[in-house]
PyMOL Python script that loads the backbone (N, CA, C, O; Angstrom):
from pymol import cmd

cmd.read_pdbstr("""\
ATOM      1  N   MET A   1       0.858  -1.290   0.030  1.00  0.00           N
ATOM      2  CA  MET A   1      -0.072   0.024  -0.122  1.00  0.00           C
ATOM      3  C   MET A   1       0.709   1.211  -0.106  1.00  0.00           C
ATOM      4  O   MET A   1       1.855   1.106   0.332  1.00  0.00           O
ATOM      5  N   PRO A   2       0.314   2.312  -0.497  1.00  0.00           N
ATOM      6  CA  PRO A   2       1.257   3.588  -0.651  1.00  0.00           C
ATOM      7  C   PRO A   2       1.311   4.435   0.731  1.00  0.00           C
ATOM      8  O   PRO A   2       0.428   4.477   1.588  1.00  0.00           O
ATOM      9  N   ARG A   3       2.481   5.057   0.739  1.00  0.00           N
ATOM     10  CA  ARG A   3       2.669   5.977   1.880  1.00  0.00           C
ATOM     11  C   ARG A   3       2.349   7.328   1.431  1.00  0.00           C
ATOM     12  O   ARG A   3       2.708   7.680   0.307  1.00  0.00           O
ATOM     13  N   PHE A   4       1.685   8.148   2.226  1.00  0.00           N
ATOM     14  CA  PHE A   4       1.183   9.513   2.190  1.00  0.00           C
ATOM     15  C   PHE A   4       1.827  10.356   3.257  1.00  0.00           C
ATOM     16  O   PHE A   4       1.883   9.932   4.411  1.00  0.00           O
ATOM     17  N   HIS A   5       2.317  11.541   2.921  1.00  0.00           N
ATOM     18  CA  HIS A   5       2.809  12.565   3.855  1.00  0.00           C
ATOM     19  C   HIS A   5       2.058  13.749   3.916  1.00  0.00           C
ATOM     20  O   HIS A   5       1.781  14.337   2.871  1.00  0.00           O
ATOM     21  N   PHE A   6       1.644  14.230   5.154  1.00  0.00           N
ATOM     22  CA  PHE A   6       0.893  15.395   5.544  1.00  0.00           C
ATOM     23  C   PHE A   6       1.975  16.432   6.025  1.00  0.00           C
ATOM     24  O   PHE A   6       2.592  16.373   7.089  1.00  0.00           O
ATOM     25  N   HIS A   7       2.085  17.327   5.114  1.00  0.00           N
ATOM     26  CA  HIS A   7       3.048  18.570   5.514  1.00  0.00           C
ATOM     27  C   HIS A   7       2.372  19.645   6.008  1.00  0.00           C
ATOM     28  O   HIS A   7       1.436  20.041   5.314  1.00  0.00           O
ATOM     29  N   VAL A   8       2.607  20.240   7.059  1.00  0.00           N
ATOM     30  CA  VAL A   8       1.976  21.443   7.602  1.00  0.00           C
ATOM     31  C   VAL A   8       2.769  22.663   7.150  1.00  0.00           C
ATOM     32  O   VAL A   8       3.974  22.538   7.369  1.00  0.00           O
ATOM     33  N   HIS A   9       2.429  23.748   6.608  1.00  0.00           N
ATOM     34  CA  HIS A   9       2.969  25.051   6.407  1.00  0.00           C
ATOM     35  C   HIS A   9       2.195  26.107   7.250  1.00  0.00           C
ATOM     36  O   HIS A   9       1.028  26.335   6.932  1.00  0.00           O
ATOM     37  N   ASP A  10       2.680  26.681   8.162  1.00  0.00           N
ATOM     38  CA  ASP A  10       1.958  27.687   8.855  1.00  0.00           C
ATOM     39  C   ASP A  10       2.978  28.831   9.322  1.00  0.00           C
ATOM     40  O   ASP A  10       2.981  29.107  10.522  1.00  0.00           O
ATOM     41  N   GLY A  11       3.754  29.446   8.550  1.00  0.00           N
ATOM     42  CA  GLY A  11       4.732  30.455   8.780  1.00  0.00           C
ATOM     43  C   GLY A  11       6.225  29.699   8.966  1.00  0.00           C
ATOM     44  O   GLY A  11       7.336  30.228   9.009  1.00  0.00           O
ATOM     45  N   ARG A  12       5.879  28.340   9.058  1.00  0.00           N
ATOM     46  CA  ARG A  12       7.295  27.572   9.409  1.00  0.00           C
ATOM     47  C   ARG A  12       6.897  26.274   8.707  1.00  0.00           C
ATOM     48  O   ARG A  12       5.688  26.089   8.565  1.00  0.00           O
ATOM     49  N   ASN A  13       7.732  25.366   8.255  1.00  0.00           N
ATOM     50  CA  ASN A  13       7.432  24.167   7.690  1.00  0.00           C
ATOM     51  C   ASN A  13       7.452  23.079   8.570  1.00  0.00           C
ATOM     52  O   ASN A  13       8.386  22.953   9.362  1.00  0.00           O
ATOM     53  N   LEU A  14       6.556  22.302   8.522  1.00  0.00           N
ATOM     54  CA  LEU A  14       6.713  21.050   9.407  1.00  0.00           C
ATOM     55  C   LEU A  14       6.322  19.794   8.649  1.00  0.00           C
ATOM     56  O   LEU A  14       5.206  19.280   8.574  1.00  0.00           O
ATOM     57  N   PRO A  15       7.615  19.356   8.032  1.00  0.00           N
ATOM     58  CA  PRO A  15       7.418  18.076   7.226  1.00  0.00           C
ATOM     59  C   PRO A  15       7.020  16.841   7.894  1.00  0.00           C
ATOM     60  O   PRO A  15       7.507  16.567   8.991  1.00  0.00           O
ATOM     61  N   ASP A  16       6.157  16.055   7.313  1.00  0.00           N
ATOM     62  CA  ASP A  16       5.857  14.583   7.991  1.00  0.00           C
ATOM     63  C   ASP A  16       7.000  13.520   7.203  1.00  0.00           C
ATOM     64  O   ASP A  16       6.874  12.849   6.179  1.00  0.00           O
ATOM     65  N   GLU A  17       7.999  13.661   8.022  1.00  0.00           N
ATOM     66  CA  GLU A  17       8.905  12.552   7.479  1.00  0.00           C
ATOM     67  C   GLU A  17       8.537  11.141   7.369  1.00  0.00           C
ATOM     68  O   GLU A  17       8.896  10.457   6.411  1.00  0.00           O
ATOM     69  N   GLU A  18       7.800  10.676   8.371  1.00  0.00           N
ATOM     70  CA  GLU A  18       7.343   9.295   8.346  1.00  0.00           C
ATOM     71  C   GLU A  18       6.258   8.959   7.402  1.00  0.00           C
ATOM     72  O   GLU A  18       6.427   7.977   6.679  1.00  0.00           O
ATOM     73  N   GLY A  19       5.296   9.560   7.321  1.00  0.00           N
ATOM     74  CA  GLY A  19       4.071   9.266   6.425  1.00  0.00           C
ATOM     75  C   GLY A  19       3.176   8.355   7.057  1.00  0.00           C
ATOM     76  O   GLY A  19       3.350   8.020   8.228  1.00  0.00           O
ATOM     77  N   THR A  20       2.292   7.958   6.410  1.00  0.00           N
ATOM     78  CA  THR A  20       1.112   7.057   6.716  1.00  0.00           C
ATOM     79  C   THR A  20       0.897   6.210   5.434  1.00  0.00           C
ATOM     80  O   THR A  20       0.849   6.643   4.283  1.00  0.00           O
ATOM     81  N   VAL A  21       0.789   5.048   5.804  1.00  0.00           N
ATOM     82  CA  VAL A  21       0.433   4.181   4.840  1.00  0.00           C
ATOM     83  C   VAL A  21      -0.933   4.118   4.884  1.00  0.00           C
ATOM     84  O   VAL A  21      -1.493   3.960   5.970  1.00  0.00           O
ATOM     85  N   LEU A  22      -1.770   4.253   3.512  1.00  0.00           N
ATOM     86  CA  LEU A  22      -3.149   4.190   3.370  1.00  0.00           C
ATOM     87  C   LEU A  22      -3.473   3.537   1.961  1.00  0.00           C
ATOM     88  O   LEU A  22      -2.715   3.541   0.991  1.00  0.00           O
ATOM     89  N   ARG A  23      -4.599   3.036   2.019  1.00  0.00           N
ATOM     90  CA  ARG A  23      -5.012   2.265   0.816  1.00  0.00           C
ATOM     91  C   ARG A  23      -4.980   3.030  -0.429  1.00  0.00           C
ATOM     92  O   ARG A  23      -4.597   2.496  -1.470  1.00  0.00           O
ATOM     93  N   ASP A  24      -5.352   4.222  -0.386  1.00  0.00           N
ATOM     94  CA  ASP A  24      -5.126   4.971  -1.891  1.00  0.00           C
ATOM     95  C   ASP A  24      -5.443   6.570  -1.590  1.00  0.00           C
ATOM     96  O   ASP A  24      -5.774   6.921  -0.458  1.00  0.00           O
ATOM     97  N   ALA A  25      -5.337   7.369  -2.513  1.00  0.00           N
ATOM     98  CA  ALA A  25      -5.454   8.792  -2.506  1.00  0.00           C
ATOM     99  C   ALA A  25      -6.630   9.309  -1.924  1.00  0.00           C
ATOM    100  O   ALA A  25      -6.623  10.355  -1.276  1.00  0.00           O
ATOM    101  N   GLN A  26      -7.776   8.539  -2.149  1.00  0.00           N
ATOM    102  CA  GLN A  26      -9.136   8.989  -1.690  1.00  0.00           C
ATOM    103  C   GLN A  26      -9.111   8.874  -0.151  1.00  0.00           C
ATOM    104  O   GLN A  26      -9.564   9.822   0.490  1.00  0.00           O
ATOM    105  N   VAL A  27      -8.606   7.758   0.524  1.00  0.00           N
ATOM    106  CA  VAL A  27      -8.508   7.562   1.797  1.00  0.00           C
ATOM    107  C   VAL A  27      -7.607   8.629   2.418  1.00  0.00           C
ATOM    108  O   VAL A  27      -7.888   9.216   3.462  1.00  0.00           O
ATOM    109  N   ALA A  28      -6.413   8.850   1.635  1.00  0.00           N
ATOM    110  CA  ALA A  28      -5.746  10.136   2.137  1.00  0.00           C
ATOM    111  C   ALA A  28      -6.353  11.442   2.153  1.00  0.00           C
ATOM    112  O   ALA A  28      -6.059  12.331   2.952  1.00  0.00           O
ATOM    113  N   SER A  29      -7.274  11.525   1.172  1.00  0.00           N
ATOM    114  CA  SER A  29      -7.912  12.973   1.165  1.00  0.00           C
ATOM    115  C   SER A  29      -8.797  12.991   2.525  1.00  0.00           C
ATOM    116  O   SER A  29      -8.816  13.921   3.331  1.00  0.00           O
ATOM    117  N   PHE A  30      -9.528  11.774   2.620  1.00  0.00           N
ATOM    118  CA  PHE A  30     -10.417  11.857   4.170  1.00  0.00           C
ATOM    119  C   PHE A  30      -9.479  12.101   5.159  1.00  0.00           C
ATOM    120  O   PHE A  30      -9.701  13.023   5.943  1.00  0.00           O
ATOM    121  N   GLN A  31      -8.294  11.323   5.282  1.00  0.00           N
ATOM    122  CA  GLN A  31      -7.688  11.523   6.327  1.00  0.00           C
ATOM    123  C   GLN A  31      -6.990  13.137   6.499  1.00  0.00           C
ATOM    124  O   GLN A  31      -6.773  13.660   7.592  1.00  0.00           O
ATOM    125  N   ALA A  32      -6.745  13.681   5.347  1.00  0.00           N
ATOM    126  CA  ALA A  32      -6.252  15.042   5.523  1.00  0.00           C
ATOM    127  C   ALA A  32      -7.163  16.060   5.965  1.00  0.00           C
ATOM    128  O   ALA A  32      -6.807  17.092   6.534  1.00  0.00           O
ATOM    129  N   ILE A  33      -8.529  15.698   5.648  1.00  0.00           N
ATOM    130  CA  ILE A  33      -9.565  16.444   6.076  1.00  0.00           C
ATOM    131  C   ILE A  33      -9.695  16.536   7.582  1.00  0.00           C
ATOM    132  O   ILE A  33      -9.825  17.586   8.212  1.00  0.00           O
ATOM    133  N   ARG A  34      -9.642  15.210   8.123  1.00  0.00           N
ATOM    134  CA  ARG A  34      -9.935  14.836   9.713  1.00  0.00           C
ATOM    135  C   ARG A  34      -8.508  15.556  10.352  1.00  0.00           C
ATOM    136  O   ARG A  34      -8.585  16.170  11.417  1.00  0.00           O
ATOM    137  N   PHE A  35      -7.454  15.456   9.760  1.00  0.00           N
ATOM    138  CA  PHE A  35      -6.293  15.871  10.287  1.00  0.00           C
ATOM    139  C   PHE A  35      -6.322  17.491  10.227  1.00  0.00           C
ATOM    140  O   PHE A  35      -5.699  18.117  11.085  1.00  0.00           O
ATOM    141  N   ALA A  36      -6.913  18.048   9.398  1.00  0.00           N
ATOM    142  CA  ALA A  36      -7.033  19.631   9.225  1.00  0.00           C
ATOM    143  C   ALA A  36      -7.879  20.087  10.445  1.00  0.00           C
ATOM    144  O   ALA A  36      -7.586  20.992  11.226  1.00  0.00           O
ATOM    145  N   GLY A  37      -9.042  19.250  10.468  1.00  0.00           N
ATOM    146  CA  GLY A  37     -10.249  19.548  11.546  1.00  0.00           C
ATOM    147  C   GLY A  37      -9.641  19.426  12.823  1.00  0.00           C
ATOM    148  O   GLY A  37     -10.015  20.156  13.741  1.00  0.00           O
ATOM    149  N   GLU A  38      -8.720  18.559  12.987  1.00  0.00           N
ATOM    150  CA  GLU A  38      -7.892  18.441  14.526  1.00  0.00           C
ATOM    151  C   GLU A  38      -7.199  19.756  14.701  1.00  0.00           C
ATOM    152  O   GLU A  38      -7.370  20.436  15.713  1.00  0.00           O
ATOM    153  N   ILE A  39      -6.450  20.101  13.755  1.00  0.00           N
ATOM    154  CA  ILE A  39      -5.655  21.284  13.788  1.00  0.00           C
ATOM    155  C   ILE A  39      -6.441  22.496  14.133  1.00  0.00           C
ATOM    156  O   ILE A  39      -6.130  23.185  15.104  1.00  0.00           O
ATOM    157  N   LEU A  40      -7.483  22.784  13.344  1.00  0.00           N
ATOM    158  CA  LEU A  40      -8.278  23.927  13.528  1.00  0.00           C
ATOM    159  C   LEU A  40      -8.777  23.630  15.224  1.00  0.00           C
ATOM    160  O   LEU A  40      -8.575  24.550  16.016  1.00  0.00           O
ATOM    161  N   LYS A  41      -9.196  22.793  15.559  1.00  0.00           N
ATOM    162  CA  LYS A  41     -10.002  22.477  16.827  1.00  0.00           C
ATOM    163  C   LYS A  41      -8.969  22.716  18.081  1.00  0.00           C
ATOM    164  O   LYS A  41      -9.213  23.499  18.999  1.00  0.00           O
ATOM    165  N   ASP A  42      -7.758  21.909  17.980  1.00  0.00           N
ATOM    166  CA  ASP A  42      -6.892  21.739  19.108  1.00  0.00           C
ATOM    167  C   ASP A  42      -5.884  22.789  18.926  1.00  0.00           C
ATOM    168  O   ASP A  42      -5.306  23.011  19.990  1.00  0.00           O
ATOM    169  N   ASP A  43      -5.485  23.488  17.986  1.00  0.00           N
ATOM    170  CA  ASP A  43      -4.467  24.550  17.815  1.00  0.00           C
ATOM    171  C   ASP A  43      -4.830  25.691  17.042  1.00  0.00           C
ATOM    172  O   ASP A  43      -4.180  26.066  16.066  1.00  0.00           O
ATOM    173  N   ALA A  44      -6.092  26.371  17.560  1.00  0.00           N
ATOM    174  CA  ALA A  44      -6.487  27.555  16.734  1.00  0.00           C
ATOM    175  C   ALA A  44      -5.538  28.674  16.923  1.00  0.00           C
ATOM    176  O   ALA A  44      -5.162  29.396  16.000  1.00  0.00           O
ATOM    177  N   ASP A  45      -5.175  28.788  18.127  1.00  0.00           N
ATOM    178  CA  ASP A  45      -4.177  30.017  18.586  1.00  0.00           C
ATOM    179  C   ASP A  45      -2.954  29.863  17.512  1.00  0.00           C
ATOM    180  O   ASP A  45      -2.555  30.956  17.109  1.00  0.00           O
ATOM    181  N   ARG A  46      -2.301  28.769  16.987  1.00  0.00           N
ATOM    182  CA  ARG A  46      -1.362  28.680  16.207  1.00  0.00           C
ATOM    183  C   ARG A  46      -1.687  29.149  14.798  1.00  0.00           C
ATOM    184  O   ARG A  46      -0.867  29.747  14.101  1.00  0.00           O
ATOM    185  N   VAL A  47      -3.079  28.810  14.364  1.00  0.00           N
ATOM    186  CA  VAL A  47      -3.229  28.968  13.096  1.00  0.00           C
ATOM    187  C   VAL A  47      -3.558  30.531  13.125  1.00  0.00           C
ATOM    188  O   VAL A  47      -3.084  31.243  12.239  1.00  0.00           O
ATOM    189  N   MET A  48      -4.302  31.034  14.053  1.00  0.00           N
ATOM    190  CA  MET A  48      -4.709  32.629  14.036  1.00  0.00           C
ATOM    191  C   MET A  48      -3.462  33.523  14.032  1.00  0.00           C
ATOM    192  O   MET A  48      -3.461  34.582  13.403  1.00  0.00           O
ATOM    193  N   SER A  49      -2.272  33.047  14.817  1.00  0.00           N
ATOM    194  CA  SER A  49      -1.316  33.861  15.044  1.00  0.00           C
ATOM    195  C   SER A  49      -0.310  34.013  13.756  1.00  0.00           C
ATOM    196  O   SER A  49       0.540  34.898  13.658  1.00  0.00           O
ATOM    197  N   ASN A  50      -0.586  32.898  12.702  1.00  0.00           N
ATOM    198  CA  ASN A  50       0.245  32.877  11.590  1.00  0.00           C
ATOM    199  C   ASN A  50      -0.647  33.381  10.486  1.00  0.00           C
ATOM    200  O   ASN A  50      -0.203  33.382   9.338  1.00  0.00           O
ATOM    201  N   GLY A  51      -1.856  33.804  10.733  1.00  0.00           N
ATOM    202  CA  GLY A  51      -2.666  34.212   9.458  1.00  0.00           C
ATOM    203  C   GLY A  51      -3.396  33.022   8.852  1.00  0.00           C
ATOM    204  O   GLY A  51      -4.278  33.329   8.051  1.00  0.00           O
ATOM    205  N   GLY A  52      -3.236  31.946   9.037  1.00  0.00           N
ATOM    206  CA  GLY A  52      -3.474  30.636   8.392  1.00  0.00           C
ATOM    207  C   GLY A  52      -2.615  29.645   8.303  1.00  0.00           C
ATOM    208  O   GLY A  52      -1.659  29.549   9.072  1.00  0.00           O
ATOM    209  N   TRP A  53      -2.866  28.801   7.352  1.00  0.00           N
ATOM    210  CA  TRP A  53      -1.870  27.477   7.402  1.00  0.00           C
ATOM    211  C   TRP A  53      -2.238  26.726   6.099  1.00  0.00           C
ATOM    212  O   TRP A  53      -3.254  27.089   5.506  1.00  0.00           O
ATOM    213  N   ARG A  54      -1.532  25.758   5.630  1.00  0.00           N
ATOM    214  CA  ARG A  54      -1.872  25.002   4.544  1.00  0.00           C
ATOM    215  C   ARG A  54      -1.352  23.623   4.752  1.00  0.00           C
ATOM    216  O   ARG A  54      -0.248  23.425   5.259  1.00  0.00           O
ATOM    217  N   LEU A  55      -2.286  22.502   4.294  1.00  0.00           N
ATOM    218  CA  LEU A  55      -1.644  21.293   4.479  1.00  0.00           C
ATOM    219  C   LEU A  55      -1.485  20.732   3.006  1.00  0.00           C
ATOM    220  O   LEU A  55      -2.325  20.825   2.111  1.00  0.00           O
ATOM    221  N   GLU A  56      -0.367  20.193   2.940  1.00  0.00           N
ATOM    222  CA  GLU A  56       0.178  19.569   1.651  1.00  0.00           C
ATOM    223  C   GLU A  56       0.104  18.082   1.673  1.00  0.00           C
ATOM    224  O   GLU A  56       0.632  17.619   2.685  1.00  0.00           O
ATOM    225  N   VAL A  57      -0.367  17.241   0.901  1.00  0.00           N
ATOM    226  CA  VAL A  57      -0.450  15.829   0.901  1.00  0.00           C
ATOM    227  C   VAL A  57       0.497  15.427  -0.268  1.00  0.00           C
ATOM    228  O   VAL A  57       0.312  15.848  -1.409  1.00  0.00           O
ATOM    229  N   THR A  58       1.572  14.553   0.083  1.00  0.00           N
ATOM    230  CA  THR A  58       2.486  14.342  -0.984  1.00  0.00           C
ATOM    231  C   THR A  58       2.485  12.523  -1.093  1.00  0.00           C
ATOM    232  O   THR A  58       2.195  11.812  -0.131  1.00  0.00           O
ATOM    233  N   ASP A  59       2.785  12.109  -2.161  1.00  0.00           N
ATOM    234  CA  ASP A  59       3.140  10.562  -2.273  1.00  0.00           C
ATOM    235  C   ASP A  59       4.516  10.372  -1.705  1.00  0.00           C
ATOM    236  O   ASP A  59       5.118  11.379  -1.332  1.00  0.00           O
ATOM    237  N   ASP A  60       5.060   9.235  -1.604  1.00  0.00           N
ATOM    238  CA  ASP A  60       6.386   8.839  -1.022  1.00  0.00           C
ATOM    239  C   ASP A  60       7.661   9.342  -2.006  1.00  0.00           C
ATOM    240  O   ASP A  60       8.854   9.324  -1.703  1.00  0.00           O
ATOM    241  N   ALA A  61       7.125   9.747  -3.137  1.00  0.00           N
ATOM    242  CA  ALA A  61       8.183  10.221  -4.080  1.00  0.00           C
ATOM    243  C   ALA A  61       8.284  11.980  -3.762  1.00  0.00           C
ATOM    244  O   ALA A  61       9.257  12.630  -4.141  1.00  0.00           O
ATOM    245  N   GLY A  62       7.327  12.487  -3.148  1.00  0.00           N
ATOM    246  CA  GLY A  62       7.443  14.019  -2.990  1.00  0.00           C
ATOM    247  C   GLY A  62       6.405  14.681  -3.835  1.00  0.00           C
ATOM    248  O   GLY A  62       6.206  15.886  -3.682  1.00  0.00           O
ATOM    249  N   LEU A  63       5.650  13.913  -4.815  1.00  0.00           N
ATOM    250  CA  LEU A  63       4.570  14.513  -5.626  1.00  0.00           C
ATOM    251  C   LEU A  63       3.594  15.244  -4.849  1.00  0.00           C
ATOM    252  O   LEU A  63       3.107  14.600  -3.919  1.00  0.00           O
ATOM    253  N   VAL A  64       3.184  16.448  -5.004  1.00  0.00           N
ATOM    254  CA  VAL A  64       1.964  16.992  -4.383  1.00  0.00           C
ATOM    255  C   VAL A  64       0.843  16.475  -4.834  1.00  0.00           C
ATOM    256  O   VAL A  64       0.658  16.573  -6.047  1.00  0.00           O
ATOM    257  N   LEU A  65      -0.079  15.873  -4.100  1.00  0.00           N
ATOM    258  CA  LEU A  65      -1.327  15.000  -4.681  1.00  0.00           C
ATOM    259  C   LEU A  65      -2.506  16.305  -4.559  1.00  0.00           C
ATOM    260  O   LEU A  65      -3.221  16.711  -5.475  1.00  0.00           O
ATOM    261  N   PHE A  66      -2.467  16.746  -3.319  1.00  0.00           N
ATOM    262  CA  PHE A  66      -3.634  17.848  -3.129  1.00  0.00           C
ATOM    263  C   PHE A  66      -2.996  18.787  -2.010  1.00  0.00           C
ATOM    264  O   PHE A  66      -1.912  18.465  -1.524  1.00  0.00           O
ATOM    265  N   GLN A  67      -3.533  19.732  -1.670  1.00  0.00           N
ATOM    266  CA  GLN A  67      -3.359  20.685  -0.656  1.00  0.00           C
ATOM    267  C   GLN A  67      -4.712  21.471  -0.225  1.00  0.00           C
ATOM    268  O   GLN A  67      -5.596  21.718  -1.045  1.00  0.00           O
ATOM    269  N   MET A  68      -4.783  21.818   1.067  1.00  0.00           N
ATOM    270  CA  MET A  68      -6.012  22.372   1.586  1.00  0.00           C
ATOM    271  C   MET A  68      -5.262  23.587   2.253  1.00  0.00           C
ATOM    272  O   MET A  68      -4.040  23.565   2.402  1.00  0.00           O
ATOM    273  N   GLY A  69      -5.939  24.502   2.593  1.00  0.00           N
ATOM    274  CA  GLY A  69      -5.510  25.791   3.343  1.00  0.00           C
ATOM    275  C   GLY A  69      -6.647  26.445   4.017  1.00  0.00           C
ATOM    276  O   GLY A  69      -7.811  26.293   3.646  1.00  0.00           O
ATOM    277  N   PHE A  70      -6.275  27.198   5.042  1.00  0.00           N
ATOM    278  CA  PHE A  70      -7.252  27.840   5.816  1.00  0.00           C
ATOM    279  C   PHE A  70      -6.632  29.306   5.989  1.00  0.00           C
ATOM    280  O   PHE A  70      -5.633  29.408   6.701  1.00  0.00           O
ATOM    281  N   LEU A  71      -7.126  30.363   5.425  1.00  0.00           N
ATOM    282  CA  LEU A  71      -6.906  31.858   5.525  1.00  0.00           C
ATOM    283  C   LEU A  71      -7.740  32.519   6.360  1.00  0.00           C
ATOM    284  O   LEU A  71      -8.961  32.489   6.207  1.00  0.00           O
ATOM    285  N   VAL A  72      -6.981  33.353   7.579  1.00  0.00           N
ATOM    286  CA  VAL A  72      -7.603  34.105   8.416  1.00  0.00           C
ATOM    287  C   VAL A  72      -7.313  35.406   8.005  1.00  0.00           C
ATOM    288  O   VAL A  72      -6.162  35.822   8.136  1.00  0.00           O
ATOM    289  N   ASP A  73      -8.445  36.317   7.384  1.00  0.00           N
ATOM    290  CA  ASP A  73      -8.298  37.672   6.886  1.00  0.00           C
ATOM    291  C   ASP A  73      -8.764  38.567   7.936  1.00  0.00           C
ATOM    292  O   ASP A  73      -9.764  38.301   8.603  1.00  0.00           O
ATOM    293  N   GLY A  74      -8.009  39.710   8.117  1.00  0.00           N
ATOM    294  CA  GLY A  74      -8.692  40.623   8.935  1.00  0.00           C
ATOM    295  C   GLY A  74      -8.394  40.485  10.625  1.00  0.00           C
ATOM    296  O   GLY A  74      -8.852  41.257  11.467  1.00  0.00           O
ATOM    297  N   TRP A  75      -7.565  39.379  10.884  1.00  0.00           N
ATOM    298  CA  TRP A  75      -7.428  38.892  12.150  1.00  0.00           C
ATOM    299  C   TRP A  75      -6.447  39.967  12.919  1.00  0.00           C
ATOM    300  O   TRP A  75      -6.471  39.998  14.150  1.00  0.00           O
ATOM    301  N   SER A  76      -5.742  40.685  12.314  1.00  0.00           N
ATOM    302  CA  SER A  76      -4.777  41.696  12.951  1.00  0.00           C
ATOM    303  C   SER A  76      -5.681  42.846  13.426  1.00  0.00           C
ATOM    304  O   SER A  76      -5.455  43.453  14.472  1.00  0.00           O
ATOM    305  N   THR A  77      -6.724  43.122  12.604  1.00  0.00           N
ATOM    306  CA  THR A  77      -7.815  44.207  13.023  1.00  0.00           C
ATOM    307  C   THR A  77      -8.522  43.768  14.249  1.00  0.00           C
ATOM    308  O   THR A  77      -8.816  44.604  15.104  1.00  0.00           O
ATOM    309  N   LEU A  78      -8.821  42.494  14.397  1.00  0.00           N
ATOM    310  CA  LEU A  78      -9.618  42.066  15.505  1.00  0.00           C
ATOM    311  C   LEU A  78      -8.916  42.024  16.707  1.00  0.00           C
ATOM    312  O   LEU A  78      -9.426  42.383  17.768  1.00  0.00           O
ATOM    313  N   ARG A  79      -7.885  41.647  16.616  1.00  0.00           N
ATOM    314  CA  ARG A  79      -6.739  41.553  17.681  1.00  0.00           C
ATOM    315  C   ARG A  79      -6.482  42.896  18.465  1.00  0.00           C
ATOM    316  O   ARG A  79      -6.233  42.985  19.668  1.00  0.00           O
ATOM    317  N   ASP A  80      -6.594  43.947  17.533  1.00  0.00           N
ATOM    318  CA  ASP A  80      -6.231  45.214  18.011  1.00  0.00           C
ATOM    319  C   ASP A  80      -7.432  46.052  18.646  1.00  0.00           C
ATOM    320  O   ASP A  80      -7.143  47.135  19.154  1.00  0.00           O
ATOM    321  N   GLU A  81      -8.800  45.611  18.653  1.00  0.00           N
ATOM    322  CA  GLU A  81      -9.881  46.149  18.913  1.00  0.00           C
ATOM    323  C   GLU A  81      -9.833  46.310  20.316  1.00  0.00           C
ATOM    324  O   GLU A  81      -9.330  45.419  21.000  1.00  0.00           O
ATOM    325  N   PRO A  82     -10.310  47.375  20.849  1.00  0.00           N
ATOM    326  CA  PRO A  82     -10.704  47.454  22.443  1.00  0.00           C
ATOM    327  C   PRO A  82     -11.509  46.391  23.032  1.00  0.00           C
ATOM    328  O   PRO A  82     -12.625  46.138  22.579  1.00  0.00           O
ATOM    329  N   GLY A  83     -10.995  45.736  24.043  1.00  0.00           N
ATOM    330  CA  GLY A  83     -11.819  44.512  24.726  1.00  0.00           C
ATOM    331  C   GLY A  83     -11.451  43.418  24.093  1.00  0.00           C
ATOM    332  O   GLY A  83     -12.050  42.405  24.456  1.00  0.00           O
ATOM    333  N   SER A  84     -10.529  43.268  23.128  1.00  0.00           N
ATOM    334  CA  SER A  84     -10.274  41.867  22.474  1.00  0.00           C
ATOM    335  C   SER A  84      -9.350  40.866  23.352  1.00  0.00           C
ATOM    336  O   SER A  84      -9.147  39.679  23.096  1.00  0.00           O
ATOM    337  N   GLY A  85      -8.854  41.577  24.402  1.00  0.00           N
ATOM    338  CA  GLY A  85      -7.854  40.653  25.363  1.00  0.00           C
ATOM    339  C   GLY A  85      -6.452  40.735  25.125  1.00  0.00           C
ATOM    340  O   GLY A  85      -5.588  40.110  25.739  1.00  0.00           O
ATOM    341  N   SER A  86      -6.236  41.748  23.962  1.00  0.00           N
ATOM    342  CA  SER A  86      -4.680  41.715  23.559  1.00  0.00           C
ATOM    343  C   SER A  86      -4.133  42.780  24.444  1.00  0.00           C
ATOM    344  O   SER A  86      -2.933  43.051  24.416  1.00  0.00           O
TER     345      SER A  86
END
""", "prot")
cmd.dss("prot")
cmd.show_as("cartoon", "prot")
cmd.util.cbc("prot")
cmd.orient("prot")
């Protein structure tokens, strides 16, 4: 079975050196969506502080199969508003 790598880019590069063995690219796409949801749920501060992030899925040869991203637009304005806790 093929190995897929889930690389996170959020102002710094966090390569997935080990990867995950999955049945095919469709299963990898569902896994990527779940992983992205976990990042948004569990590490929102990191996502917000960098203005967004991108998840890139590659095969074992390094070929980018697909990517997804989350962009936070206007966050710096919200942080600076009175009462925002900053």
